[in-house]
All heavy atoms as an XYZ file, in Angstrom:
1020
protein
N     159.464    115.967     82.476
C     159.062    115.620     83.813
C     158.290    116.755     84.472
O     157.360    116.511     85.239
C     160.326    115.273     84.614
C     160.023    114.662     85.923
S     159.314    113.033     85.676
C     159.490    112.378     87.247
N     158.699    117.995     84.166
C     158.028    119.143     84.746
C     156.574    119.199     84.286
O     155.675    119.500     85.073
C     158.769    120.422     84.378
C     158.163    121.655     85.000
C     158.949    122.882     84.659
C     158.272    124.085     85.279
N     158.923    125.312     84.938
N     156.311    118.905     83.006
C     154.945    118.928     82.485
C     154.086    117.881     83.175
O     152.923    118.135     83.503
C     154.949    118.702     80.974
C     155.391    119.929     80.216
C     155.420    119.704     78.741
N     154.150    119.170     78.254
C     153.844    119.061     76.994
N     154.705    119.429     76.083
N     152.699    118.561     76.633
N     154.634    116.718     83.413
C     153.895    115.669     84.108
C     153.562    116.105     85.529
O     152.441    115.929     86.000
C     154.704    114.364     84.128
C     154.066    113.216     84.911
C     152.729    112.824     84.290
C     155.009    112.030     84.959
N     154.499    116.717     86.184
C     154.281    117.202     87.545
C     153.174    118.266     87.565
O     152.327    118.271     88.455
C     155.585    117.780     88.099
O     155.366    118.348     89.358
N     153.190    119.166     86.589
C     152.152    120.197     86.517
C     150.778    119.578     86.272
O     149.782    120.009     86.860
C     152.486    121.190     85.403
C     153.653    122.097     85.737
C     154.077    122.958     84.562
O     153.501    122.820     83.456
O     155.001    123.775     84.740
N     150.713    118.568     85.416
C     149.439    117.891     85.142
C     148.910    117.188     86.385
O     147.720    117.239     86.682
C     149.596    116.896     83.997
C     149.737    117.570     82.658
C     149.939    116.597     81.547
N     148.759    115.761     81.365
C     148.756    114.630     80.684
N     149.847    114.192     80.122
N     147.650    113.944     80.570
N     149.811    116.545     87.125
C     149.418    115.861     88.355
C     148.898    116.881     89.372
O     147.877    116.676     90.016
C     150.584    115.031     88.936
C     150.274    114.548     90.341
C     150.892    113.853     88.016
N     149.616    118.001     89.491
C     149.194    119.049     90.420
C     147.815    119.597     90.043
O     146.966    119.802     90.915
C     150.210    120.196     90.455
C     151.501    119.817     91.166
O     151.502    118.799     91.901
O     152.509    120.540     90.985
N     147.596    119.845     88.758
C     146.276    120.330     88.309
C     145.201    119.302     88.625
O     144.098    119.644     89.025
C     146.296    120.633     86.811
C     146.865    121.975     86.488
C     146.539    122.398     85.064
N     146.834    121.369     84.074
C     147.946    121.276     83.357
N     148.899    122.170     83.519
N     148.120    120.325     82.481
N     145.528    118.023     88.471
C     144.575    116.960     88.787
C     144.209    116.952     90.254
O     143.050    116.781     90.619
N     145.214    117.144     91.118
C     144.938    117.185     92.569
C     144.081    118.390     92.926
O     143.162    118.294     93.734
C     146.243    117.220     93.371
C     146.865    115.878     93.514
C     148.026    115.443     92.956
C     146.345    114.773     94.259
N     148.261    114.138     93.302
C     147.242    113.709     94.108
C     145.211    114.586     95.032
C     147.034    112.473     94.702
C     145.007    113.359     95.629
C     145.919    112.327     95.461
N     144.395    119.529     92.327
C     143.609    120.739     92.601
C     142.164    120.519     92.165
O     141.224    120.833     92.900
C     144.226    121.970     91.890
C     143.279    123.157     91.917
C     145.557    122.330     92.527
N     141.990    119.943     90.972
C     140.648    119.670     90.470
C     139.906    118.705     91.395
O     138.744    118.904     91.725
C     140.720    119.109     89.053
C     139.384    118.793     88.469
N     138.480    119.760     88.109
C     138.789    117.602     88.205
C     137.388    119.182     87.651
N     137.544    117.877     87.696
N     140.599    117.660     91.850
C     139.988    116.679     92.756
C     139.596    117.335     94.072
O     138.505    117.103     94.599
C     140.963    115.507     93.008
O     141.248    114.883     91.755
C     140.360    114.494     93.969
N     140.461    118.183     94.619
C     140.149    118.872     95.870
C     138.960    119.814     95.703
O     138.112    119.912     96.586
C     141.373    119.628     96.375
C     142.455    118.705     96.917
C     143.714    119.451     97.323
O     143.724    120.699     97.266
O     144.680    118.785     97.692
N     138.896    120.509     94.578
C     137.767    121.410     94.321
C     136.473    120.613     94.234
O     135.449    121.016     94.782
C     137.988    122.198     93.034
C     139.058    123.243     93.156
C     139.398    123.882     91.820
O     139.095    123.342     90.752
N     140.065    125.028     91.874
N     136.514    119.467     93.559
C     135.323    118.635     93.443
C     134.901    118.110     94.814
O     133.725    118.078     95.150
C     135.553    117.470     92.492
C     134.340    116.531     92.470
C     134.369    115.613     91.330
N     133.956    116.406     90.182
C     133.801    115.930     88.978
N     134.005    114.679     88.723
N     133.429    116.697     87.994
N     135.873    117.706     95.633
C     135.553    117.211     96.976
C     134.928    118.319     97.819
O     133.963    118.081     98.543
C     136.807    116.652     97.648
C     137.272    115.333     97.044
S     138.862    114.760     97.679
C     138.517    114.601     99.406
N     135.452    119.548     97.717
C     134.876    120.673     98.450
C     133.452    120.950     97.980
O     132.549    121.154     98.798
C     135.727    121.931     98.277
C     137.063    121.850     99.009
O     137.214    120.963     99.869
O     137.947    122.677     98.695
N     133.238    120.956     96.671
C     131.907    121.214     96.125
C     130.938    120.101     96.516
O     129.779    120.365     96.859
C     131.974    121.350     94.604
N     131.403    118.875     96.494
C     130.554    117.746     96.877
C     130.196    117.830     98.355
O     129.042    117.621     98.735
C     131.249    116.406     96.579
O     131.548    116.353     95.178
C     130.373    115.227     96.949
N     131.157    118.175     99.191
C     130.891    118.315    100.623
C     129.850    119.386    100.902
O     128.935    119.183    101.716
N     129.952    120.521    100.238
C     128.971    121.592    100.422
C     127.599    121.160     99.907
O     126.581    121.418    100.535
C     129.435    122.861     99.697
C     128.446    124.002     99.749
C     128.108    124.484    101.151
O     128.873    124.244    102.099
O     127.045    125.121    101.301
N     127.569    120.500     98.752
C     126.284    120.035     98.198
C     125.645    119.005     99.136
O     124.423    119.010     99.328
C     126.493    119.445     96.807
N     126.440    118.134     99.724
C     125.897    117.142    100.664
C     125.380    117.812    101.932
O     124.365    117.398    102.497
C     126.945    116.088    101.004
C     127.266    115.112     99.875
C     128.421    114.202    100.278
C     126.039    114.305     99.502
N     126.040    118.876    102.378
C     125.551    119.622    103.534
C     124.195    120.238    103.228
O     123.270    120.185    104.034
C     126.551    120.714    103.934
C     126.183    121.431    105.235
C     126.930    122.726    105.414
N     126.638    123.737    104.418
C     125.491    124.417    104.342
N     124.513    124.186    105.178
N     125.317    125.325    103.408
N     124.050    120.801    102.035
C     122.775    121.386    101.644
C     121.694    120.313    101.500
O     120.550    120.535    101.869
C     122.930    122.180    100.347
C     123.750    123.432    100.539
C     124.033    124.163     99.245
O     123.734    123.683     98.156
N     124.618    125.338     99.357
N     122.072    119.148    100.982
C     121.113    118.043    100.861
C     120.654    117.587    102.240
O     119.475    117.368    102.475
C     121.731    116.879    100.090
C     120.898    115.598    100.005
C     119.529    115.857     99.391
C     121.653    114.543     99.227
N     121.590    117.440    103.156
C     121.241    117.032    104.522
C     120.272    118.034    105.152
O     119.276    117.669    105.759
C     122.514    116.884    105.359
C     122.293    116.313    106.729
C     123.574    115.997    107.512
N     124.740    116.823    107.219
C     125.755    116.469    106.430
N     125.761    115.300    105.831
N     126.782    117.282    106.240
N     120.553    119.315    104.964
C     119.680    120.354    105.502
C     118.281    120.265    104.886
O     117.270    120.357    105.590
C     120.293    121.735    105.230
O     119.429    122.754    105.638
N     118.205    120.072    103.569
C     116.913    119.966    102.891
C     116.160    118.719    103.335
O     114.938    118.744    103.507
C     117.112    119.950    101.371
N     116.880    117.622    103.549
C     116.235    116.385    104.003
C     115.658    116.563    105.406
O     114.542    116.107    105.695
C     117.235    115.229    103.980
N     116.399    117.234    106.277
C     115.877    117.488    107.625
C     114.661    118.409    107.588
O     113.724    118.242    108.365
C     116.968    118.061    108.535
C     117.922    117.024    109.056
C     119.285    117.169    108.895
C     117.453    115.887    109.708
C     120.172    116.212    109.379
C     118.328    114.924    110.181
C     119.681    115.094    110.015
O     120.547    114.146    110.485
N     114.671    119.371    106.678
C     113.514    120.263    106.556
C     112.302    119.483    106.063
O     111.191    119.670    106.576
C     113.824    121.427    105.607
C     112.684    122.420    105.511
S     112.143    123.115    107.091
C     113.519    124.144    107.488
N     112.489    118.597    105.100
C     111.379    117.771    104.614
C     110.863    116.876    105.738
O     109.643    116.703    105.904
C     111.818    116.933    103.412
N     111.787    116.313    106.522
C     111.372    115.484    107.661
C     110.560    116.312    108.655
O     109.531    115.857    109.154
C     112.593    114.902    108.362
C     112.226    114.098    109.602
C     113.417    113.734    110.460
O     114.446    114.438    110.409
O     113.300    112.737    111.194
N     111.006    117.534    108.915
C     110.291    118.415    109.840
C     108.864    118.690    109.348
O     107.902    118.622    110.112
C     111.065    119.731    109.999
C     110.350    120.777    110.774
N     110.188    120.716    112.134
C     109.731    121.903    110.367
C     109.502    121.763    112.544
N     109.215    122.506    111.486
N     108.742    118.974    108.053
C     107.420    119.245    107.476
C     106.539    117.990    107.516
O     105.340    118.076    107.774
C     107.544    119.764    106.048
C     108.239    121.116    105.936
C     107.512    122.240    106.652
O     106.300    122.137    106.924
O     108.180    123.248    106.953
N     107.127    116.815    107.261
C     106.355    115.566    107.309
C     105.859    115.302    108.727
O     104.702    114.906    108.937
C     107.208    114.393    106.820
N     106.720    115.543    109.701
C     106.295    115.375    111.092
C     105.203    116.375    111.450
O     104.284    116.064    112.202
C     107.483    115.513    112.035
C     108.422    114.329    111.987
C     109.576    114.520    112.967
N     110.562    113.490    112.831
C     110.508    112.321    113.451
N     109.515    112.033    114.244
N     111.469    111.431    113.272
N     105.300    117.581    110.901
C     104.264    118.588    111.137
C     102.918    118.153    110.586
O     101.882    118.305    111.243
N     102.933    117.593    109.387
C     101.696    117.103    108.787
C     101.129    115.955    109.615
O      99.925    115.925    109.901
C     101.937    116.646    107.352
C     100.744    116.031    106.618
C      99.571    116.995    106.569
C     101.152    115.604    105.225
N     101.977    115.030    110.026
C     101.516    113.914    110.851
C     100.951    114.420    112.178
O      99.930    113.910    112.661
C     102.665    112.937    111.107
N     101.562    115.446    112.759
C     101.072    115.999    114.022
C      99.704    116.633    113.853
O      98.822    116.476    114.711
C     102.068    117.019    114.571
N      99.497    117.332    112.738
C      98.186    117.941    112.479
C      97.118    116.862    112.388
O      96.042    116.963    112.994
C      98.218    118.792    111.182
C      96.823    119.154    110.718
C      99.047    120.044    111.393
N      97.410    115.810    111.642
C      96.448    114.724    111.478
C      96.215    114.002    112.807
O      95.077    113.686    113.165
C      96.910    113.748    110.370
C      96.001    112.540    110.295
C      96.942    114.465    109.028
N      97.279    113.752    113.558
C      97.137    113.110    114.872
C      96.298    113.959    115.818
O      95.440    113.431    116.538
C      98.509    112.848    115.508
C      99.250    111.698    114.861
O      98.611    110.925    114.112
O     100.466    111.575    115.110
N      96.549    115.267    115.842
C      95.769    116.150    116.706
C      94.288    116.106    116.343
O      93.420    116.079    117.218
C      96.277    117.587    116.617
C      97.598    117.793    117.322
O      98.004    116.908    118.101
O      98.224    118.847    117.083
N      94.013    116.101    115.061
C      92.620    116.057    114.624
C      91.971    114.724    114.972
O      90.809    114.670    115.350
C      92.516    116.321    113.118
C      92.897    117.722    112.728
C      92.071    118.772    113.441
O      90.847    118.590    113.597
O      92.659    119.790    113.856
N      92.718    113.649    114.836
C      92.165    112.325    115.133
C      91.830    112.185    116.616
O      90.926    111.428    116.976
C      93.151    111.237    114.716
N      92.536    112.914    117.461
C      92.291    112.834    118.901
C      91.053    113.628    119.328
O      90.530    113.410    120.416
C      93.516    113.336    119.658
N      90.585    114.522    118.476
C      89.420    115.339    118.807
C      88.143    114.580    118.483
O      88.133    113.684    117.638
C      89.436    116.638    117.992
C      90.559    117.570    118.346
C      90.498    118.804    117.489
C      91.641    119.757    117.788
N      91.579    120.935    116.922
N      87.049    114.977    119.112
C      85.761    114.389    118.716
C      85.461    114.756    117.265
O      85.870    115.804    116.783
C      84.745    115.035    119.663
C      85.503    115.874    120.604
C      86.932    115.929    120.190
N      84.741    113.883    116.607
C      84.474    114.060    115.183
C      83.819    115.404    114.873
O      84.139    116.037    113.870
C      83.580    112.911    114.711
C      83.459    112.818    113.237
C      82.727    111.562    112.860
N      82.747    111.425    111.425
C      82.392    110.348    110.794
N      82.002    109.290    111.463
N      82.442    110.301    109.491
N      82.946    115.880    115.736
C      82.239    117.131    115.460
C      83.143    118.358    115.507
O      82.803    119.396    114.966
C      81.057    117.319    116.429
C      81.453    117.230    117.876
C      81.423    116.111    118.655
C      81.951    118.271    118.692
N      81.871    116.386    119.916
C      82.202    117.727    119.968
C      82.208    119.626    118.495
C      82.694    118.473    121.012
C      82.704    120.362    119.550
C      82.936    119.790    120.795
N      84.324    118.246    116.127
C      85.217    119.409    116.205
C      86.383    119.342    115.217
O      87.268    120.186    115.238
C      85.761    119.569    117.626
O      86.678    118.546    117.918
N      86.384    118.341    114.349
C      87.453    118.218    113.365
C      87.148    119.094    112.148
O      86.032    119.076    111.639
C      87.611    116.758    112.923
C      88.084    115.856    114.039
C      88.217    114.420    113.588
O      88.130    114.111    112.404
N      88.425    113.533    114.544
N      88.148    119.859    111.677
C      87.913    120.741    110.524
C      87.449    120.001    109.275
O      86.752    120.565    108.450
C      89.273    121.392    110.283
C      89.982    121.284    111.571
C      89.470    120.037    112.232
N      87.832    118.742    109.136
C      87.430    118.000    107.942
C      85.920    117.817    107.873
O      85.358    117.625    106.799
C      88.102    116.636    107.912
N      85.246    117.900    109.017
C      83.809    117.685    109.066
C      83.018    118.993    109.150
O      81.813    118.998    109.263
C      83.446    116.799    110.261
C      84.147    115.497    110.181
C      85.237    115.117    110.891
C      83.851    114.421    109.310
N      85.635    113.865    110.534
C      84.793    113.402    109.550
C      82.875    114.199    108.334
C      84.792    112.195    108.872
C      82.879    112.983    107.659
C      83.829    112.013    107.924
N      83.709    120.096    109.108
C      83.067    121.388    109.267
C      83.516    122.306    108.134
O      84.597    122.145    107.579
C      83.478    121.982    110.626
C      82.553    123.101    111.063
O      81.574    123.386    110.358
O      82.835    123.683    112.123
N      82.711    123.275    107.824
C      83.093    124.235    106.788
C      84.099    125.229    107.384
O      84.137    125.422    108.599
C      81.876    124.940    106.234
C      81.206    125.887    107.188
C      79.964    126.501    106.547
N      79.475    127.607    107.315
C      78.845    127.510    108.477
N      78.635    126.322    109.011
N      78.435    128.591    109.115
N      84.904    125.864    106.528
C      85.862    126.850    107.033
C      85.130    127.985    107.747
O      84.105    128.461    107.281
C      86.550    127.371    105.767
C      86.296    126.352    104.729
C      85.008    125.676    105.087
N      85.656    128.382    108.882
C      85.062    129.485    109.645
C      86.179    130.394    110.140
O      86.673    130.222    111.245
C      84.242    128.923    110.792
C      83.066    128.087    110.252
C      82.318    127.381    111.303
N      81.622    128.316    112.167
C      80.915    127.928    113.210
N      80.804    126.652    113.512
N      80.315    128.812    113.969
N      86.577    131.358    109.282
C      87.686    132.242    109.650
C      87.459    132.970    110.975
O      88.409    133.219    111.713
C      87.768    133.237    108.491
C      87.076    132.571    107.359
C      86.055    131.652    107.959
N      86.221    133.269    111.288
C      85.956    133.980    112.542
C      86.296    133.135    113.769
O      86.512    133.657    114.857
C      84.495    134.456    112.605
C      83.462    133.353    112.761
C      83.067    132.649    111.463
O      83.664    132.934    110.412
O      82.149    131.818    111.515
N      86.360    131.810    113.597
C      86.732    130.910    114.688
C      88.171    130.397    114.537
O      88.587    129.501    115.260
C      85.774    129.714    114.744
C      84.312    130.041    115.057
C      83.476    128.767    115.031
C      84.187    130.725    116.413
N      88.902    130.955    113.577
C      90.286    130.527    113.369
C      90.424    129.306    112.493
O      91.505    128.736    112.404
N      89.347    128.872    111.860
C      89.413    127.700    110.969
C      89.607    128.168    109.534
O      88.654    128.612    108.887
C      88.139    126.868    111.075
C      87.985    126.207    112.410
C      86.767    125.340    112.418
N      86.568    124.754    113.733
C      85.463    124.179    114.115
N      84.441    124.082    113.293
N      85.368    123.669    115.317
N      90.809    128.072    109.069
C      91.100    128.466    107.698
C      90.758    127.320    106.758
O      90.765    126.166    107.162
C      92.565    128.845    107.585
C      92.874    130.096    108.419
C      94.319    130.457    108.475
N      94.973    130.410    107.194
C      96.285    130.377    107.063
N      97.055    130.366    108.119
N      96.832    130.336    105.874
N      90.451    127.619    105.510
C      90.097    126.555    104.561
C      91.278    125.649    104.230
O      92.422    126.081    104.238
C      89.622    127.324    103.322
C      90.165    128.694    103.456
C      90.374    128.945    104.914
N      90.960    124.394    103.970
C      91.913    123.380    103.495
C      93.155    123.253    104.381
O      94.282    123.356    103.905
C      92.304    123.664    102.054
N      92.993    122.995    105.674
C      94.173    122.924    106.546
C      95.113    121.773    106.199
O      96.331    121.916    106.305
C      93.575    122.749    107.945
C      92.245    122.113    107.702
C      91.766    122.688    106.400
N      94.573    120.648    105.785
C      95.427    119.504    105.460
C      96.206    119.764    104.182
O      97.396    119.451    104.086
C      94.593    118.229    105.313
C      93.723    117.956    106.513
C      92.345    117.866    106.389
C      94.283    117.806    107.778
C      91.542    117.616    107.487
C      93.488    117.557    108.882
C      92.118    117.466    108.737
O      91.332    117.233    109.826
N      95.549    120.345    103.210
C      96.205    120.639    101.938
C      97.308    121.668    102.126
O      98.408    121.514    101.578
C      95.179    121.139    100.907
O      94.173    120.146    100.758
C      95.831    121.420     99.565
N      97.050    122.712    102.905
C      98.072    123.724    103.140
C      99.280    123.114    103.855
O     100.422    123.409    103.517
C      97.507    124.893    103.954
C      96.683    125.845    103.089
C      96.218    127.089    103.829
N      95.104    126.761    104.720
C      95.193    126.649    106.051
N      96.327    126.863    106.650
N      94.138    126.343    106.771
N      99.041    122.241    104.808
C     100.135    121.609    105.534
C     100.908    120.655    104.619
O     102.138    120.617    104.637
C      99.608    120.858    106.768
O      98.841    121.768    107.563
C     100.734    120.317    107.598
N     100.196    119.903    103.794
C     100.855    118.982    102.858
C     101.638    119.755    101.798
O     102.694    119.288    101.338
C      99.831    118.068    102.198
N     101.172    120.933    101.422
C     101.883    121.749    100.440
C     103.253    122.165    100.975
O     104.240    122.167    100.231
C     101.062    122.980    100.067
C     101.680    123.899     99.018
C     101.916    123.142     97.713
C     100.778    125.097     98.777
N     103.338    122.470    102.249
C     104.627    122.803    102.847
C     105.577    121.608    102.763
O     106.767    121.766    102.486
C     104.439    123.253    104.292
C     103.699    124.577    104.402
C     103.287    124.914    105.825
O     103.673    124.167    106.756
O     102.599    125.927    106.004
N     105.049    120.415    102.972
C     105.855    119.198    102.843
C     106.320    119.022    101.396
O     107.482    118.705    101.138
C     105.058    117.973    103.301
C     105.687    116.606    103.040
C     107.041    116.479    103.715
C     104.742    115.511    103.511
N     105.429    119.235    100.451
C     105.778    119.090     99.037
C     106.869    120.085     98.638
O     107.815    119.730     97.929
C     104.534    119.284     98.162
C     104.728    119.131     96.658
C     105.220    117.731     96.320
C     103.430    119.440     95.937
N     106.758    121.325     99.106
C     107.789    122.318     98.793
C     109.136    121.907     99.380
O     110.171    122.050     98.727
C     107.359    123.693     99.305
C     106.215    124.272     98.498
C     105.595    125.507     99.138
O     105.743    125.760    100.330
N     104.874    126.272     98.331
N     109.125    121.376    100.598
C     110.371    120.908    101.202
C     110.947    119.730    100.418
O     112.165    119.620    100.251
C     110.137    120.522    102.664
N     110.086    118.852     99.922
C     110.549    117.714     99.121
C     111.168    118.178     97.806
O     112.192    117.630     97.362
C     109.397    116.747     98.861
N     110.580    119.194     97.182
C     111.158    119.745     95.949
C     112.541    120.327     96.228
O     113.474    120.143     95.429
C     110.255    120.822     95.348
C     109.081    120.275     94.610
N     109.188    119.500     93.486
C     107.751    120.410     94.844
C     107.985    119.171     93.052
N     107.093    119.707     93.867
N     112.689    121.012     97.343
C     113.991    121.568     97.699
C     115.005    120.456     97.970
O     116.171    120.562     97.583
C     113.857    122.485     98.911
C     113.115    123.765     98.589
C     112.810    124.605     99.813
O     113.385    124.332    100.900
O     111.993    125.533     99.697
N     114.562    119.383     98.603
C     115.449    118.241     98.853
C     115.864    117.595     97.533
O     117.033    117.194     97.373
C     114.773    117.225     99.768
N     114.949    117.485     96.584
C     115.286    116.893     95.288
C     116.313    117.759     94.556
O     117.292    117.243     93.997
C     114.026    116.731     94.425
C     114.310    116.138     93.056
S     115.065    114.499     93.111
C     113.688    113.565     93.703
N     116.121    119.067     94.569
C     117.083    119.959     93.918
C     118.448    119.848     94.578
O     119.484    119.831     93.894
C     116.575    121.402     93.970
N     118.476    119.735     95.902
C     119.749    119.578     96.614
C     120.394    118.235     96.280
O     121.624    118.148     96.151
C     119.533    119.709     98.118
N     119.591    117.199     96.132
C     120.130    115.878     95.779
C     120.746    115.905     94.381
O     121.830    115.349     94.158
C     119.034    114.817     95.852
N     120.089    116.559     93.453
C     120.633    116.671     92.095
C     121.942    117.462     92.132
O     122.931    117.066     91.503
C     119.609    117.325     91.137
C     120.250    117.678     89.805
C     118.418    116.391     90.928
N     121.973    118.549     92.889
C     123.197    119.343     92.994
C     124.327    118.516     93.601
O     125.479    118.606     93.151
C     122.940    120.599     93.826
N     124.011    117.700     94.602
C     125.033    116.845     95.214
C     125.536    115.801     94.220
O     126.744    115.539     94.147
C     124.473    116.168     96.467
N     124.641    115.203     93.449
C     125.061    114.235     92.435
C     125.920    114.896     91.369
O     126.925    114.337     90.930
C     123.850    113.558     91.794
C     123.298    112.426     92.645
O     124.042    111.879     93.476
O     122.104    112.094     92.472
N     125.539    116.095     90.956
C     126.333    116.812     89.956
C     127.714    117.138     90.503
O     128.721    116.971     89.822
C     125.619    118.101     89.522
C     124.372    117.875     88.708
C     124.656    117.384     87.311
N     125.375    118.403     86.576
C     126.187    118.168     85.555
N     126.360    116.941     85.118
N     126.820    119.136     84.959
N     127.769    117.603     91.752
C     129.053    117.938     92.370
C     129.933    116.700     92.504
O     131.152    116.791     92.402
C     128.833    118.588     93.735
N     129.311    115.541     92.712
C     130.067    114.293     92.848
C     130.480    113.717     91.499
O     131.168    112.706     91.443
C     129.239    113.266     93.624
N     130.033    114.355     90.411
C     130.479    113.926     89.096
C     129.455    113.204     88.248
O     129.763    112.782     87.140
N     128.233    113.046     88.739
C     127.203    112.381     87.936
C     126.781    113.289     86.783
O     126.649    114.498     86.950
C     125.968    112.065     88.787
O     126.277    111.091     89.750
N     126.550    112.691     85.648
C     126.121    113.448     84.484
C     124.612    113.576     84.432
O     123.875    112.907     85.171
N     124.150    114.443     83.546
C     122.709    114.651     83.404
C     122.005    113.378     82.961
O     120.853    113.152     83.325
C     122.412    115.801     82.435
C     122.734    117.133     83.014
C     123.689    118.011     82.602
C     122.100    117.750     84.144
N     123.691    119.127     83.409
C     122.718    118.992     84.361
C     121.068    117.372     85.000
C     122.343    119.866     85.379
C     120.691    118.235     86.018
C     121.321    119.457     86.202
N     122.684    112.525     82.196
C     122.064    111.276     81.736
C     121.716    110.380     82.916
O     120.615    109.811     82.989
C     122.978    110.552     80.758
N     122.637    110.242     83.864
C     122.390    109.393     85.032
C     121.283    109.979     85.910
O     120.413    109.251     86.412
C     123.667    109.231     85.848
N     121.305    111.293     86.089
C     120.280    111.949     86.910
C     118.921    111.822     86.237
O     117.918    111.509     86.889
C     120.662    113.421     87.163
C     121.900    113.466     88.071
C     119.512    114.200     87.763
C     122.555    114.818     88.166
N     118.885    112.049     84.929
C     117.626    111.936     84.189
C     117.072    110.515     84.273
O     115.865    110.322     84.440
C     117.831    112.344     82.735
N     117.939    109.524     84.182
C     117.489    108.133     84.277
C     116.903    107.856     85.658
O     115.883    107.171     85.783
C     118.652    107.182     83.992
N     117.536    108.382     86.704
C     117.022    108.186     88.060
C     115.660    108.842     88.247
O     114.802    108.328     88.964
C     118.009    108.737     89.082
N     115.460    109.982     87.581
C     114.196    110.716     87.694
C     113.155    110.242     86.681
O     112.009    110.680     86.725
C     114.438    112.217     87.495
C     115.279    112.905     88.566
C     115.631    114.319     88.134
C     114.540    112.912     89.885
N     113.568    109.400     85.754
C     112.703    108.906     84.685
C     112.154    110.051     83.832
O     110.967    110.127     83.530
C     111.557    108.050     85.250
C     110.910    107.181     84.182
O     111.595    106.843     83.200
O     109.708    106.866     84.327
N     113.067    110.975     83.495
C     112.743    112.086     82.604
C     113.883    112.212     81.606
O     114.909    111.538     81.733
C     112.546    113.419     83.370
C     113.795    113.778     84.187
C     111.314    113.360     84.264
C     113.699    115.108     84.909
N     113.717    113.063     80.598
C     114.775    113.235     79.601
C     115.925    114.049     80.186
O     115.754    114.791     81.158
C     114.224    113.941     78.361
O     113.967    115.302     78.640
N     117.101    113.908     79.559
C     118.262    114.672     79.993
C     117.988    116.167     79.909
O     118.348    116.922     80.813
C     119.476    114.359     79.117
C     120.171    113.076     79.439
C     121.411    112.903     78.581
O     122.301    113.780     78.639
O     121.484    111.899     77.862
N     117.368    116.581     78.819
C     117.079    117.994     78.612
C     116.156    118.525     79.710
O     116.386    119.598     80.262
C     116.443    118.199     77.233
C     116.218    119.657     76.919
O     117.184    120.437     77.039
O     115.076    120.021     76.571
N     115.134    117.755     80.052
C     114.203    118.176     81.104
C     114.920    118.257     82.447
O     114.740    119.222     83.201
C     113.015    117.208     81.195
O     112.321    117.218     79.940
C     112.056    117.609     82.299
N     115.747    117.281     82.752
C     116.493    117.294     84.016
C     117.405    118.509     84.087
O     117.446    119.208     85.105
C     117.296    116.002     84.164
N     118.113    118.769     83.014
C     119.033    119.901     83.001
C     118.281    121.226     83.115
O     118.690    122.114     83.866
C     119.875    119.874     81.729
N     117.182    121.370     82.384
C     116.405    122.617     82.471
C     115.805    122.818     83.855
O     115.766    123.921     84.371
C     115.295    122.642     81.424
C     115.779    123.040     80.045
C     114.660    123.226     79.048
N     114.097    121.925     78.686
C     112.850    121.551     78.931
N     112.014    122.357     79.526
N     112.429    120.359     78.580
N     115.347    121.735     84.454
C     114.668    121.837     85.745
C     115.639    122.078     86.894
O     115.316    122.802     87.834
C     113.884    120.559     85.997
C     112.963    120.639     87.196
C     112.118    119.404     87.331
N     111.203    119.280     86.207
C     110.523    118.179     85.929
N     110.661    117.102     86.673
N     109.711    118.135     84.898
N     116.824    121.485     86.831
C     117.711    121.505     87.991
C     119.041    122.217     87.793
O     119.818    122.302     88.733
C     117.971    120.074     88.472
C     116.715    119.430     88.993
C     116.046    118.458     88.247
C     116.172    119.806     90.215
C     114.885    117.869     88.722
C     115.012    119.230     90.696
C     114.378    118.266     89.945
O     113.219    117.687     90.409
N     119.317    122.719     86.597
C     120.574    123.441     86.388
C     120.521    124.731     87.195
O     119.520    125.436     87.175
C     120.769    123.761     84.906
C     122.087    124.494     84.642
C     122.335    124.697     83.163
N     122.740    123.405     82.602
C     122.211    122.871     81.513
N     121.260    123.491     80.862
N     122.619    121.706     81.073
N     121.607    125.054     87.904
C     121.612    126.296     88.698
C     121.445    127.517     87.800
O     121.830    127.494     86.632
C     122.984    126.307     89.355
C     123.519    124.934     89.223
C     122.838    124.301     88.054
N     120.876    128.566     88.355
C     120.700    129.813     87.602
C     122.058    130.362     87.203
O     123.039    130.250     87.939
C     119.947    130.833     88.454
N     122.110    130.941     86.019
C     123.355    131.540     85.529
C     123.247    133.044     85.610
O     122.186    133.609     85.822
C     123.631    131.108     84.075
O     122.564    131.580     83.256
C     123.761    129.598     83.972
N     124.361    133.694     85.383
C     124.374    135.168     85.421
C     123.564    135.778     84.297
O     123.200    136.937     84.355
C     125.800    135.675     85.330
C     126.582    135.437     86.566
C     127.909    136.112     86.440
N     128.910    135.230     86.991
C     130.188    135.449     86.961
N     130.643    136.525     86.378
N     131.036    134.622     87.499
N     123.285    135.027     83.250
C     122.560    135.567     82.111
C     121.060    135.581     82.350
O     120.295    135.867     81.458
C     122.869    134.767     80.827
O     122.492    133.403     81.050
C     124.338    134.875     80.475
N     120.614    135.221     83.567
C     119.202    135.332     83.863
C     118.460    134.026     83.829
O     117.255    133.998     83.745
N     119.162    132.886     83.900
C     118.486    131.582     83.929
C     117.633    131.452     85.175
O     117.794    132.160     86.163
N     116.679    130.511     85.131
C     115.761    130.361     86.256
C     115.869    128.992     86.869
O     114.895    128.445     87.345
C     114.305    130.594     85.801
O     114.007    129.629     84.779
C     114.093    131.996     85.314
N     117.045    128.382     86.889
C     117.188    127.033     87.435
C     116.694    126.943     88.862
O     116.582    127.920     89.577
N     116.362    125.721     89.281
C     115.855    125.508     90.646
C     116.974    125.368     91.615
O     117.910    124.751     91.541
C     115.010    124.240     90.698
C     113.651    124.501     90.219
C     112.845    123.266     90.484
N     111.472    123.564     90.179
C     110.543    122.696     90.153
N     110.775    121.448     90.429
N     109.319    123.005     89.876
């Protein structure tokens, strides 16, 4: 009976640890999703601001002029920030799924990539010098 009790206790501890890890991963996912939303709104604001200007003053119709504060490729630079935020949100989503118990096979299927690629791309960095995202 004592062995059964110890096994049950270990199971509860394991379940609590998984719930704690899942909660933290979901918090990080929520934060990453809000950051991606912020970047998307920023991109939409840039485009809206440009659309409100006369055509002759829109950067898309003029060459870059650093002396006037017009840096090259303003839309691309703004969209790149959104893309980086989306990559961070995806990594947080994978971490949350892993913390909740999903295996690499399920994550890979959702991403439509191989298990090996999913694991290499999203496995957290290890102490041995891994470069996970």
